[in-house]
N, CA, C and O atoms as a Tinker XYZ file with bonds, in Angstrom:
   528  protein
     1  N      0.838000   -1.173000    0.000000    73     2
     2  CA     0.000000    0.000000    0.000000    64     1     3
     3  C      0.891000    1.246000    0.000000    63     2     4     5
     4  O      1.914000    1.292000    0.683000    81     3
     5  N      0.492000    2.233000   -0.761000    73     3     6
     6  CA     1.255000    3.482000   -0.836000    64     5     7
     7  C      1.078000    4.285000    0.452000    63     6     8     9
     8  O      0.061000    4.172000    1.137000    81     7
     9  N      2.063000    5.076000    0.758000    73     7    10
    10  CA     1.992000    5.945000    1.937000    64     9    11
    11  C      0.915000    6.994000    1.732000    63    10    12    13
    12  O      0.594000    7.341000    0.595000    81    11
    13  N      0.352000    7.504000    2.825000    73    11    14
    14  CA    -0.650000    8.563000    2.735000    64    13    15
    15  C     -0.220000    9.742000    3.598000    63    14    16    17
    16  O      0.612000    9.606000    4.495000    81    15
    17  N     -0.798000   10.887000    3.313000    73    15    18
    18  CA    -0.429000   12.106000    4.027000    64    17    19
    19  C     -1.705000   12.833000    4.447000    63    18    20    21
    20  O     -2.614000   13.009000    3.636000    81    19
    21  N     -1.775000   13.245000    5.683000    73    19    22
    22  CA    -2.857000   14.074000    6.184000    64    21    23
    23  C     -2.198000   15.322000    6.741000    63    22    24    25
    24  O     -1.824000   15.359000    7.913000    81    23
    25  N     -2.056000   16.339000    5.913000    73    23    26
    26  CA    -1.315000   17.548000    6.268000    64    25    27
    27  C     -2.146000   18.771000    5.911000    63    26    28    29
    28  O     -2.652000   18.886000    4.794000    81    27
    29  N     -2.282000   19.682000    6.865000    73    27    30
    30  CA    -3.005000   20.928000    6.655000    64    29    31
    31  C     -2.069000   22.074000    6.987000    63    30    32    33
    32  O     -1.356000   22.034000    7.991000    81    31
    33  N     -2.072000   23.092000    6.145000    73    31    34
    34  CA    -1.317000   24.328000    6.411000    64    33    35
    35  C     -2.266000   25.492000    6.214000    63    34    36    37
    36  O     -2.911000   25.611000    5.172000    81    35
    37  N     -2.348000   26.342000    7.212000    73    35    38
    38  CA    -3.235000   27.496000    7.156000    64    37    39
    39  C     -2.466000   28.764000    7.485000    63    38    40    41
    40  O     -1.603000   28.774000    8.363000    81    39
    41  N     -2.787000   29.818000    6.779000    73    39    42
    42  CA    -2.401000   31.167000    7.183000    64    41    43
    43  C     -3.709000   31.925000    7.261000    63    42    44    45
    44  O     -4.417000   32.077000    6.265000    81    43
    45  N     -4.020000   32.397000    8.454000    73    43    46
    46  CA    -5.289000   33.090000    8.643000    64    45    47
    47  C     -5.241000   33.956000    9.878000    63    46    48    49
    48  O     -4.189000   34.166000   10.483000    81    47
    49  N     -6.419000   34.456000   10.238000    73    47    50
    50  CA    -6.525000   35.340000   11.393000    64    49    51
    51  C     -7.340000   34.669000   12.486000    63    50    52    53
    52  O     -8.346000   34.011000   12.223000    81    51
    53  N     -6.884000   34.851000   13.717000    73    51    54
    54  CA    -7.550000   34.261000   14.871000    64    53    55
    55  C     -8.859000   35.003000   15.117000    63    54    56    57
    56  O     -8.885000   36.233000   15.167000    81    55
    57  N     -9.945000   34.246000   15.270000    73    55    58
    58  CA   -11.268000   34.846000   15.416000    64    57    59
    59  C    -11.598000   35.310000   16.823000    63    58    60    61
    60  O    -12.375000   36.250000   16.996000    81    59
    61  N    -11.033000   34.681000   17.810000    73    59    62
    62  CA   -11.261000   35.071000   19.206000    64    61    63
    63  C    -10.043000   34.667000   20.024000    63    62    64    65
    64  O     -9.314000   33.745000   19.657000    81    63
    65  N     -9.830000   35.361000   21.131000    73    63    66
    66  CA    -8.706000   35.021000   21.988000    64    65    67
    67  C     -8.921000   33.614000   22.532000    63    66    68    69
    68  O     -9.978000   33.328000   23.094000    81    67
    69  N     -7.937000   32.730000   22.376000    73    67    70
    70  CA    -8.106000   31.340000   22.814000    64    69    71
    71  C     -8.187000   31.216000   24.339000    63    70    72    73
    72  O     -7.582000   31.990000   25.081000    81    71
    73  N     -8.957000   30.213000   24.774000    73    71    74
    74  CA    -9.077000   29.938000   26.197000    64    73    75
    75  C     -8.421000   28.602000   26.503000    63    74    76    77
    76  O     -8.645000   27.609000   25.812000    81    75
    77  N     -7.616000   28.594000   27.540000    73    75    78
    78  CA    -6.928000   27.385000   27.963000    64    77    79
    79  C     -7.838000   26.553000   28.860000    63    78    80    81
    80  O     -8.413000   27.064000   29.821000    81    79
    81  N     -7.961000   25.271000   28.541000    73    79    82
    82  CA    -8.715000   24.318000   29.359000    64    81    83
    83  C     -7.821000   23.112000   29.622000    63    82    84    85
    84  O     -6.724000   23.004000   29.073000    81    83
    85  N     -8.301000   22.218000   30.460000    73    83    86
    86  CA    -7.529000   21.019000   30.781000    64    85    87
    87  C     -8.410000   19.785000   30.646000    63    86    88    89
    88  O     -9.568000   19.790000   31.063000    81    87
    89  N     -7.856000   18.732000   30.062000    73    87    90
    90  CA    -8.540000   17.456000   29.974000    64    89    91
    91  C     -8.550000   16.815000   31.363000    63    90    92    93
    92  O     -7.767000   17.221000   32.222000    81    91
    93  N     -9.416000   15.823000   31.608000    73    91    94
    94  CA    -9.414000   15.146000   32.911000    64    93    95
    95  C     -8.036000   14.580000   33.288000    63    94    96    97
    96  O     -7.716000   14.446000   34.469000    81    95
    97  N     -7.236000   14.257000   32.284000    73    95    98
    98  CA    -5.890000   13.738000   32.552000    64    97    99
    99  C     -4.923000   14.832000   33.008000    63    98   100   101
   100  O     -3.812000   14.538000   33.449000    81    99
   101  N     -5.347000   16.094000   32.900000    73    99   102
   102  CA    -4.485000   17.211000   33.272000    64   101   103
   103  C     -3.768000   17.839000   32.087000    63   102   104   105
   104  O     -3.066000   18.836000   32.254000    81   103
   105  N     -3.930000   17.271000   30.883000    73   103   106
   106  CA    -3.267000   17.818000   29.700000    64   105   107
   107  C     -3.944000   19.127000   29.267000    63   106   108   109
   108  O     -5.170000   19.182000   29.163000    81   107
   109  N     -3.153000   20.179000   29.014000    73   107   110
   110  CA    -3.716000   21.445000   28.538000    64   109   111
   111  C     -4.240000   21.301000   27.109000    63   110   112   113
   112  O     -3.675000   20.569000   26.297000    81   111
   113  N     -5.339000   22.020000   26.816000    73   111   114
   114  CA    -5.924000   22.012000   25.480000    64   113   115
   115  C     -6.463000   23.411000   25.170000    63   114   116   117
   116  O     -7.053000   24.070000   26.027000    81   115
   117  N     -6.247000   23.846000   23.925000    73   115   118
   118  CA    -6.758000   25.132000   23.452000    64   117   119
   119  C     -7.521000   24.887000   22.160000    63   118   120   121
   120  O     -7.045000   24.188000   21.266000    81   119
   121  N     -8.704000   25.467000   22.073000    73   119   122
   122  CA    -9.544000   25.400000   20.884000    64   121   123
   123  C     -9.522000   26.786000   20.245000    63   122   124   125
   124  O     -9.835000   27.779000   20.901000    81   123
   125  N     -9.157000   26.854000   18.982000    73   123   126
   126  CA    -8.914000   28.119000   18.301000    64   125   127
   127  C     -9.767000   28.214000   17.042000    63   126   128   129
   128  O     -9.912000   27.225000   16.325000    81   127
   129  N    -10.334000   29.384000   16.760000    73   127   130
   130  CA   -11.034000   29.628000   15.502000    64   129   131
   131  C    -10.129000   30.460000   14.608000    63   130   132   133
   132  O     -9.653000   31.521000   15.012000    81   131
   133  N     -9.890000   29.972000   13.376000    73   131   134
   134  CA    -9.032000   30.673000   12.436000    64   133   135
   135  C     -9.804000   30.912000   11.142000    63   134   136   137
   136  O    -10.398000   29.988000   10.587000    81   135
   137  N     -9.794000   32.149000   10.669000    73   135   138
   138  CA   -10.473000   32.502000    9.424000    64   137   139
   139  C     -9.462000   32.615000    8.292000    63   138   140   141
   140  O     -8.418000   33.251000    8.437000    81   139
   141  N     -9.783000   31.990000    7.164000    73   139   142
   142  CA    -8.994000   32.160000    5.941000    64   141   143
   143  C     -9.909000   32.765000    4.891000    63   142   144   145
   144  O    -11.084000   32.409000    4.801000    81   143
   145  N     -9.373000   33.674000    4.101000    73   143   146
   146  CA   -10.169000   34.357000    3.090000    64   145   147
   147  C     -9.518000   34.204000    1.727000    63   146   148   149
   148  O     -8.322000   34.439000    1.556000    81   147
   149  N    -10.339000   33.801000    0.758000    73   147   150
   150  CA    -9.851000   33.707000   -0.624000    64   149   151
   151  C    -10.566000   34.772000   -1.450000    63   150   152   153
   152  O    -11.731000   35.090000   -1.214000    81   151
   153  N     -9.848000   35.305000   -2.408000    73   151   154
   154  CA   -10.395000   36.349000   -3.281000    64   153   155
   155  C    -10.185000   35.945000   -4.732000    63   154   156   157
   156  O     -9.147000   35.397000   -5.102000    81   155
   157  N    -11.186000   36.227000   -5.532000    73   155   158
   158  CA   -11.061000   35.967000   -6.965000    64   157   159
   159  C    -11.914000   36.964000   -7.721000    63   158   160   161
   160  O    -12.764000   37.645000   -7.149000    81   159
   161  N    -11.669000   37.035000   -9.021000    73   159   162
   162  CA   -12.405000   37.945000   -9.883000    64   161   163
   163  C    -13.385000   37.128000  -10.717000    63   162   164   165
   164  O    -12.999000   36.152000  -11.361000    81   163
   165  N    -14.658000   37.533000  -10.703000    73   163   166
   166  CA   -15.685000   36.878000  -11.499000    64   165   167
   167  C    -15.409000   37.109000  -12.974000    63   166   168   169
   168  O    -15.231000   38.246000  -13.411000    81   167
   169  N    -15.372000   36.023000  -13.742000    73   167   170
   170  CA   -14.992000   36.111000  -15.148000    64   169   171
   171  C    -15.955000   36.963000  -15.971000    63   170   172   173
   172  O    -15.523000   37.844000  -16.716000    81   171
   173  N    -17.269000   36.703000  -15.839000    73   171   174
   174  CA   -18.250000   37.392000  -16.679000    64   173   175
   175  C    -18.446000   38.860000  -16.301000    63   174   176   177
   176  O    -18.533000   39.720000  -17.177000    81   175
   177  N    -18.515000   39.149000  -15.002000    73   175   178
   178  CA   -18.847000   40.513000  -14.573000    64   177   179
   179  C    -17.633000   41.344000  -14.173000    63   178   180   181
   180  O    -17.702000   42.573000  -14.151000    81   179
   181  N    -16.542000   40.694000  -13.862000    73   179   182
   182  CA   -15.367000   41.417000  -13.399000    64   181   183
   183  C    -15.430000   41.788000  -11.927000    63   182   184   185
   184  O    -14.509000   42.412000  -11.399000    81   183
   185  N    -16.525000   41.402000  -11.255000    73   183   186
   186  CA   -16.663000   41.695000   -9.830000    64   185   187
   187  C    -15.652000   40.888000   -9.027000    63   186   188   189
   188  O    -15.318000   39.757000   -9.377000    81   187
   189  N    -15.177000   41.489000   -7.950000    73   187   190
   190  CA   -14.275000   40.776000   -7.054000    64   189   191
   191  C    -15.118000   40.036000   -6.007000    63   190   192   193
   192  O    -15.981000   40.625000   -5.356000    81   191
   193  N    -14.855000   38.759000   -5.862000    73   191   194
   194  CA   -15.580000   37.938000   -4.909000    64   193   195
   195  C    -14.641000   37.538000   -3.776000    63   194   196   197
   196  O    -13.460000   37.267000   -3.990000    81   195
   197  N    -15.189000   37.509000   -2.580000    73   195   198
   198  CA   -14.403000   37.159000   -1.403000    64   197   199
   199  C    -15.164000   36.101000   -0.617000    63   198   200   201
   200  O    -16.374000   36.214000   -0.420000    81   199
   201  N    -14.448000   35.070000   -0.167000    73   199   202
   202  CA   -15.068000   34.001000    0.603000    64   201   203
   203  C    -14.208000   33.722000    1.831000    63   202   204   205
   204  O    -13.014000   33.446000    1.720000    81   203
   205  N    -14.836000   33.800000    3.006000    73   203   206
   206  CA   -14.139000   33.522000    4.255000    64   205   207
   207  C    -14.616000   32.190000    4.810000    63   206   208   209
   208  O    -15.816000   31.928000    4.880000    81   207
   209  N    -13.665000   31.353000    5.202000    73   207   210
   210  CA   -13.987000   30.066000    5.812000    64   209   211
   211  C    -13.377000   30.022000    7.203000    63   210   212   213
   212  O    -12.274000   30.516000    7.435000    81   211
   213  N    -14.123000   29.418000    8.124000    73   211   214
   214  CA   -13.670000   29.299000    9.506000    64   213   215
   215  C    -13.194000   27.886000    9.777000    63   214   216   217
   216  O    -13.822000   26.921000    9.341000    81   215
   217  N    -12.091000   27.760000   10.491000    73   215   218
   218  CA   -11.483000   26.475000   10.807000    64   217   219
   219  C    -11.349000   26.356000   12.324000    63   218   220   221
   220  O    -10.916000   27.288000   13.003000    81   219
   221  N    -11.726000   25.197000   12.831000    73   219   222
   222  CA   -11.540000   24.913000   14.257000    64   221   223
   223  C    -10.220000   24.174000   14.400000    63   222   224   225
   224  O    -10.022000   23.113000   13.807000    81   223
   225  N     -9.319000   24.744000   15.191000    73   223   226
   226  CA    -7.993000   24.158000   15.391000    64   225   227
   227  C     -7.824000   23.861000   16.875000    63   226   228   229
   228  O     -8.121000   24.705000   17.720000    81   227
   229  N     -7.345000   22.653000   17.190000    73   227   230
   230  CA    -7.158000   22.237000   18.572000    64   229   231
   231  C     -5.675000   21.946000   18.797000    63   230   232   233
   232  O     -5.050000   21.219000   18.025000    81   231
   233  N     -5.128000   22.516000   19.851000    73   231   234
   234  CA    -3.743000   22.256000   20.252000    64   233   235
   235  C     -3.749000   21.607000   21.632000    63   234   236   237
   236  O     -4.608000   21.895000   22.466000    81   235
   237  N     -2.778000   20.729000   21.855000    73   235   238
   238  CA    -2.630000   20.036000   23.138000    64   237   239
   239  C     -1.244000   20.277000   23.724000    63   238   240   241
   240  O     -0.323000   20.692000   23.021000    81   239
   241  N     -1.111000   20.013000   25.006000    73   239   242
   242  CA     0.189000   20.002000   25.673000    64   241   243
   243  C      0.869000   21.359000   25.723000    63   242   244   245
   244  O      0.225000   22.392000   25.905000    81   243
   245  N      2.195000   21.332000   25.556000    73   243   246
   246  CA     2.986000   22.561000   25.636000    64   245   247
   247  C      2.609000   23.563000   24.556000    63   246   248   249
   248  O      2.690000   24.772000   24.776000    81   247
   249  N      2.201000   23.077000   23.397000    73   247   250
   250  CA     1.789000   24.002000   22.340000    64   249   251
   251  C      0.528000   24.743000   22.754000    63   250   252   253
   252  O      0.394000   25.937000   22.483000    81   251
   253  N     -0.395000   24.051000   23.405000    73   251   254
   254  CA    -1.609000   24.704000   23.897000    64   253   255
   255  C     -1.261000   25.827000   24.874000    63   254   256   257
   256  O     -1.864000   26.900000   24.838000    81   255
   257  N     -0.292000   25.575000   25.739000    73   255   258
   258  CA     0.136000   26.603000   26.698000    64   257   259
   259  C      0.714000   27.820000   25.970000    63   258   260   261
   260  O      0.426000   28.959000   26.336000    81   259
   261  N      1.525000   27.578000   24.947000    73   259   262
   262  CA     2.128000   28.683000   24.188000    64   261   263
   263  C      1.067000   29.454000   23.410000    63   262   264   265
   264  O      1.102000   30.684000   23.376000    81   263
   265  N      0.126000   28.749000   22.786000    73   263   266
   266  CA    -0.952000   29.416000   22.037000    64   265   267
   267  C     -1.766000   30.283000   22.993000    63   266   268   269
   268  O     -2.066000   31.435000   22.681000    81   267
   269  N     -2.127000   29.737000   24.156000    73   267   270
   270  CA    -2.926000   30.491000   25.127000    64   269   271
   271  C     -2.193000   31.735000   25.609000    63   270   272   273
   272  O     -2.821000   32.759000   25.879000    81   271
   273  N     -0.880000   31.656000   25.719000    73   271   274
   274  CA    -0.113000   32.794000   26.220000    64   273   275
   275  C      0.078000   33.887000   25.170000    63   274   276   277
   276  O      0.005000   35.070000   25.499000    81   275
   277  N      0.320000   33.512000   23.911000    73   275   278
   278  CA     0.729000   34.498000   22.907000    64   277   279
   279  C     -0.303000   34.826000   21.842000    63   278   280   281
   280  O     -0.269000   35.924000   21.287000    81   279
   281  N     -1.216000   33.917000   21.538000    73   279   282
   282  CA    -2.169000   34.144000   20.446000    64   281   283
   283  C     -3.318000   35.017000   20.925000    63   282   284   285
   284  O     -3.877000   34.783000   21.996000    81   283
   285  N     -3.672000   36.026000   20.132000    73   283   286
   286  CA    -4.754000   36.930000   20.475000    64   285   287
   287  C     -5.679000   37.122000   19.279000    63   286   288   289
   288  O     -5.302000   36.856000   18.138000    81   287
   289  N     -6.880000   37.582000   19.554000    73   287   290
   290  CA    -7.878000   37.821000   18.523000    64   289   291
   291  C     -7.313000   38.723000   17.426000    63   290   292   293
   292  O     -6.600000   39.686000   17.710000    81   291
   293  N     -7.634000   38.407000   16.181000    73   291   294
   294  CA    -7.261000   39.163000   14.977000    64   293   295
   295  C     -5.815000   38.954000   14.548000    63   294   296   297
   296  O     -5.432000   39.406000   13.470000    81   295
   297  N     -5.019000   38.299000   15.340000    73   295   298
   298  CA    -3.608000   38.081000   15.015000    64   297   299
   299  C     -3.476000   37.087000   13.863000    63   298   300   301
   300  O     -4.166000   36.068000   13.832000    81   299
   301  N     -2.593000   37.384000   12.925000    73   299   302
   302  CA    -2.353000   36.456000   11.831000    64   301   303
   303  C     -1.438000   35.340000   12.313000    63   302   304   305
   304  O     -0.482000   35.576000   13.051000    81   303
   305  N     -1.750000   34.111000   11.881000    73   303   306
   306  CA    -1.030000   32.942000   12.368000    64   305   307
   307  C     -0.843000   31.924000   11.240000    63   306   308   309
   308  O     -1.679000   31.797000   10.346000    81   307
   309  N      0.278000   31.205000   11.311000    73   307   310
   310  CA     0.559000   30.093000   10.404000    64   309   311
   311  C      0.446000   28.821000   11.244000    63   310   312   313
   312  O      1.057000   28.714000   12.308000    81   311
   313  N     -0.340000   27.858000   10.757000    73   311   314
   314  CA    -0.586000   26.629000   11.504000    64   313   315
   315  C     -0.341000   25.423000   10.611000    63   314   316   317
   316  O     -0.712000   25.417000    9.437000    81   315
   317  N      0.288000   24.402000   11.182000    73   315   318
   318  CA     0.413000   23.108000   10.515000    64   317   319
   319  C     -0.235000   22.065000   11.413000    63   318   320   321
   320  O     -0.111000   22.115000   12.637000    81   319
   321  N     -0.935000   21.112000   10.782000    73   319   322
   322  CA    -1.572000   20.058000   11.551000    64   321   323
   323  C     -2.190000   19.022000   10.647000    63   322   324   325
   324  O     -1.810000   18.894000    9.483000    81   323
   325  N     -3.146000   18.281000   11.182000    73   323   326
   326  CA    -3.836000   17.275000   10.383000    64   325   327
   327  C     -5.335000   17.429000   10.569000    63   326   328   329
   328  O     -5.801000   17.824000   11.638000    81   327
   329  N     -6.088000   17.114000    9.519000    73   327   330
   330  CA    -7.528000   17.300000    9.528000    64   329   331
   331  C     -8.217000   16.064000   10.081000    63   330   332   333
   332  O     -7.763000   14.938000    9.880000    81   331
   333  N     -9.327000   16.295000   10.784000    73   331   334
   334  CA   -10.095000   15.207000   11.373000    64   333   335
   335  C    -11.577000   15.472000   11.142000    63   334   336   337
   336  O    -12.064000   16.579000   11.372000    81   335
   337  N    -12.282000   14.455000   10.688000    73   335   338
   338  CA   -13.726000   14.537000   10.473000    64   337   339
   339  C    -14.413000   13.659000   11.506000    63   338   340   341
   340  O    -13.973000   12.540000   11.767000    81   339
   341  N    -15.491000   14.167000   12.093000    73   339   342
   342  CA   -16.215000   13.409000   13.092000    64   341   343
   343  C    -17.699000   13.730000   12.962000    63   342   344   345
   344  O    -18.073000   14.700000   12.303000    81   343
   345  N    -18.522000   12.934000   13.576000    73   343   346
   346  CA   -19.956000   13.194000   13.578000    64   345   347
   347  C    -20.529000   12.756000   14.916000    63   346   348   349
   348  O    -19.961000   11.914000   15.611000    81   347
   349  N    -21.661000   13.345000   15.259000    73   347   350
   350  CA   -22.383000   12.950000   16.460000    64   349   351
   351  C    -23.867000   13.160000   16.195000    63   350   352   353
   352  O    -24.257000   13.908000   15.298000    81   351
   353  N    -24.680000   12.489000   16.988000    73   351   354
   354  CA   -26.123000   12.602000   16.812000    64   353   355
   355  C    -26.719000   13.300000   18.020000    63   354   356   357
   356  O    -26.399000   12.976000   19.164000    81   355
   357  N    -27.598000   14.271000   17.748000    73   355   358
   358  CA   -28.260000   15.006000   18.820000    64   357   359
   359  C    -29.718000   15.194000   18.418000    63   358   360   361
   360  O    -30.004000   15.732000   17.348000    81   359
   361  N    -30.608000   14.769000   19.240000    73   359   362
   362  CA   -32.051000   14.856000   18.981000    64   361   363
   363  C    -32.414000   14.236000   17.631000    63   362   364   365
   364  O    -33.267000   14.755000   16.911000    81   363
   365  N    -31.770000   13.139000   17.302000    73   363   366
   366  CA   -32.084000   12.430000   16.062000    64   365   367
   367  C    -31.480000   13.039000   14.806000    63   366   368   369
   368  O    -31.734000   12.563000   13.700000    81   367
   369  N    -30.679000   14.093000   14.969000    73   367   370
   370  CA   -30.056000   14.762000   13.824000    64   369   371
   371  C    -28.550000   14.520000   13.872000    63   370   372   373
   372  O    -27.917000   14.706000   14.911000    81   371
   373  N    -27.985000   14.107000   12.743000    73   371   374
   374  CA   -26.549000   13.885000   12.665000    64   373   375
   375  C    -25.846000   15.202000   12.366000    63   374   376   377
   376  O    -26.189000   15.895000   11.408000    81   375
   377  N    -24.869000   15.539000   13.184000    73   375   378
   378  CA   -24.071000   16.749000   13.005000    64   377   379
   379  C    -22.654000   16.338000   12.627000    63   378   380   381
   380  O    -22.108000   15.385000   13.183000    81   379
   381  N    -22.066000   17.052000   11.688000    73   379   382
   382  CA   -20.710000   16.756000   11.231000    64   381   383
   383  C    -19.769000   17.846000   11.703000    63   382   384   385
   384  O    -20.089000   19.034000   11.649000    81   383
   385  N    -18.593000   17.418000   12.169000    73   383   386
   386  CA   -17.598000   18.349000   12.709000    64   385   387
   387  C    -16.279000   18.111000   11.983000    63   386   388   389
   388  O    -15.817000   16.978000   11.853000    81   387
   389  N    -15.689000   19.198000   11.516000    73   387   390
   390  CA   -14.354000   19.139000   10.922000    64   389   391
   391  C    -13.434000   19.972000   11.799000    63   390   392   393
   392  O    -13.726000   21.132000   12.092000    81   391
   393  N    -12.328000   19.381000   12.213000    73   391   394
   394  CA   -11.373000   20.142000   13.009000    64   393   395
   395  C     -9.957000   19.779000   12.591000    63   394   396   397
   396  O     -9.715000   18.770000   11.929000    81   395
   397  N     -9.051000   20.619000   12.992000    73   395   398
   398  CA    -7.637000   20.424000   12.678000    64   397   399
   399  C     -6.905000   20.240000   13.999000    63   398   400   401
   400  O     -7.015000   21.068000   14.904000    81   399
   401  N     -6.158000   19.148000   14.100000    73   399   402
   402  CA    -5.290000   18.948000   15.248000    64   401   403
   403  C     -3.969000   19.633000   14.931000    63   402   404   405
   404  O     -3.192000   19.155000   14.104000    81   403
   405  N     -3.725000   20.754000   15.594000    73   403   406
   406  CA    -2.534000   21.541000   15.328000    64   405   407
   407  C     -1.282000   20.897000   15.878000    63   406   408   409
   408  O     -1.260000   20.418000   17.012000    81   407
   409  N     -0.237000   20.888000   15.063000    73   407   410
   410  CA     1.076000   20.388000   15.501000    64   409   411
   411  C      2.032000   21.538000   15.790000    63   410   412   413
   412  O      2.826000   21.475000   16.729000    81   411
   413  N      1.951000   22.591000   14.975000    73   411   414
   414  CA     2.843000   23.728000   15.183000    64   413   415
   415  C      2.131000   25.012000   14.783000    63   414   416   417
   416  O      1.198000   25.002000   13.980000    81   415
   417  N      2.585000   26.101000   15.353000    73   415   418
   418  CA     2.031000   27.409000   14.995000    64   417   419
   419  C      3.139000   28.446000   15.034000    63   418   420   421
   420  O      4.152000   28.298000   15.717000    81   419
   421  N      2.898000   29.506000   14.267000    73   419   422
   422  CA     3.820000   30.635000   14.278000    64   421   423
   423  C      2.995000   31.903000   14.124000    63   422   424   425
   424  O      2.175000   32.009000   13.212000    81   423
   425  N      3.209000   32.851000   15.004000    73   423   426
   426  CA     2.540000   34.140000   14.896000    64   425   427
   427  C      3.210000   34.928000   13.783000    63   426   428   429
   428  O      4.436000   34.928000   13.668000    81   427
   429  N      2.414000   35.598000   12.967000    73   427   430
   430  CA     2.932000   36.361000   11.841000    64   429   431
   431  C      2.653000   37.842000   12.043000    63   430   432   433
   432  O      1.731000   38.216000   12.769000    81   431
   433  N      3.444000   38.671000   11.405000    73   431   434
   434  CA     3.232000   40.112000   11.452000    64   433   435
   435  C      3.702000   40.724000   12.759000    63   434   436   437
   436  O      3.738000   40.054000   13.792000    81   435
   437  N      4.062000   41.995000   12.711000    73   435   438
   438  CA     4.558000   42.680000   13.913000    64   437   439
   439  C      3.413000   43.051000   14.859000    63   438   440   441
   440  O      2.297000   43.330000   14.422000    81   439
   441  N      3.705000   43.049000   16.138000    73   439   442
   442  CA     2.773000   43.534000   17.162000    64   441   443
   443  C      3.583000   44.298000   18.196000    63   442   444   445
   444  O      4.802000   44.135000   18.257000    81   443
   445  N      2.948000   45.117000   18.999000    73   443   446
   446  CA     3.691000   45.807000   20.059000    64   445   447
   447  C      4.386000   44.835000   20.995000    63   446   448   449
   448  O      5.507000   45.097000   21.431000    81   447
   449  N      3.736000   43.703000   21.317000    73   447   450
   450  CA     4.357000   42.719000   22.217000    64   449   451
   451  C      5.616000   42.143000   21.589000    63   450   452   453
   452  O      6.615000   41.939000   22.279000    81   451
   453  N      5.579000   41.877000   20.278000    73   451   454
   454  CA     6.747000   41.313000   19.592000    64   453   455
   455  C      7.897000   42.317000   19.599000    63   454   456   457
   456  O      9.060000   41.938000   19.739000    81   455
   457  N      7.568000   43.590000   19.448000    73   455   458
   458  CA     8.606000   44.620000   19.447000    64   457   459
   459  C      9.301000   44.700000   20.809000    63   458   460   461
   460  O     10.477000   45.053000   20.898000    81   459
   461  N      8.552000   44.365000   21.872000    73   459   462
   462  CA     9.130000   44.383000   23.221000    64   461   463
   463  C      9.807000   43.057000   23.558000    63   462   464   465
   464  O     10.378000   42.907000   24.638000    81   463
   465  N      9.745000   42.093000   22.635000    73   463   466
   466  CA    10.394000   40.814000   22.872000    64   465   467
   467  C      9.585000   39.848000   23.705000    63   466   468   469
   468  O     10.138000   38.882000   24.231000    81   467
   469  N      8.266000   40.085000   23.846000    73   467   470
   470  CA     7.437000   39.219000   24.680000    64   469   471
   471  C      6.933000   37.989000   23.937000    63   470   472   473
   472  O      6.718000   36.948000   24.558000    81   471
   473  N      6.740000   38.082000   22.628000    73   471   474
   474  CA     6.231000   36.946000   21.858000    64   473   475
   475  C      7.393000   36.087000   21.402000    63   474   476   477
   476  O      8.513000   36.583000   21.280000    81   475
   477  N      7.150000   34.795000   21.144000    73   475   478
   478  CA     8.237000   33.944000   20.680000    64   477   479
   479  C      8.777000   34.435000   19.355000    63   478   480   481
   480  O      8.013000   34.857000   18.487000    81   479
   481  N     10.085000   34.382000   19.191000    73   479   482
   482  CA    10.719000   34.866000   17.970000    64   481   483
   483  C     10.328000   34.028000   16.770000    63   482   484   485
   484  O     10.091000   34.571000   15.690000    81   483
   485  N     10.255000   32.725000   16.937000    73   483   486
   486  CA     9.874000   31.846000   15.841000    64   485   487
   487  C      8.493000   31.307000   16.071000    63   486   488   489
   488  O      7.567000   32.057000   16.380000    81   487
   489  N      8.349000   30.022000   15.924000    73   487   490
   490  CA     7.071000   29.381000   16.157000    64   489   491
   491  C      7.217000   28.378000   17.274000    63   490   492   493
   492  O      8.197000   28.376000   18.019000    81   491
   493  N      6.223000   27.529000   17.370000    73   491   494
   494  CA     6.265000   26.490000   18.380000    64   493   495
   495  C      5.829000   25.203000   17.736000    63   494   496   497
   496  O      4.804000   25.160000   17.054000    81   495
   497  N      6.591000   24.157000   17.943000    73   495   498
   498  CA     6.302000   22.852000   17.360000    64   497   499
   499  C      5.865000   21.925000   18.473000    63   498   500   501
   500  O      6.558000   21.776000   19.479000    81   499
   501  N      4.728000   21.313000   18.292000    73   499   502
   502  CA     4.145000   20.478000   19.316000    64   501   503
   503  C      4.875000   19.185000   19.561000    63   502   504   505
   504  O      4.882000   18.684000   20.685000    81   503
   505  N      5.482000   18.639000   18.549000    73   503   506
   506  CA     6.198000   17.387000   18.734000    64   505   507
   507  C      5.268000   16.257000   19.130000    63   506   508   509
   508  O      4.345000   15.921000   18.389000    81   507
   509  N      5.505000   15.668000   20.296000    73   507   510
   510  CA     4.741000   14.501000   20.736000    64   509   511
   511  C      3.609000   14.847000   21.701000    63   510   512   513
   512  O      3.172000   13.979000   22.456000    81   511
   513  N      3.119000   16.098000   21.699000    73   511   514
   514  CA     2.098000   16.497000   22.646000    64   513   515
   515  C      0.694000   15.985000   22.302000    63   514   516   517
   516  O     -0.173000   15.946000   23.175000    81   515
   517  N      0.456000   15.591000   21.040000    73   515   518
   518  CA    -0.877000   15.153000   20.634000    64   517   519
   519  C     -1.198000   13.822000   21.306000    63   518   520   521
   520  O     -0.442000   12.861000   21.165000    81   519
   521  N     -2.333000   13.753000   22.046000    73   519   522
   522  CA    -2.679000   12.487000   22.687000    64   521   523
   523  C     -3.174000   11.472000   21.674000    63   522   524   525
   524  O     -3.605000   11.843000   20.582000    81   523
   525  N     -3.118000   10.214000   22.020000    73   523   526
   526  CA    -3.697000    9.197000   21.138000    64   525   527
   527  C     -2.724000    8.346000   20.564000    63   526   528
   528  O     -3.067000    7.443000   19.801000    81   527
């Protein structure tokens, strides 16, 4: 069987300041909303069209701690991870959930905190923090 790859790379803006939570095992977890926007020109009319998509990104372990400390609403971020599809049933209706398990992140663009040396200079790589 040929090898397979489940790799996601996003550059987008954080939709809300992330909140740090803990799993029953004590592992830190952060759930992040990231918006990506694509722009194109309509062929027939010449109108510019814009489409924004929201992505749910989950970080665990030390990366979750770093995201919670440095990531803020509206901040541009680069994320690498893997995509996961899941479903659940509620009141007889099946709901589908798509999320990204983040492995690494890097804050992009200058901020006042970065100028003062408070934000990490590079990014953060999760390594073996993903449970499972």
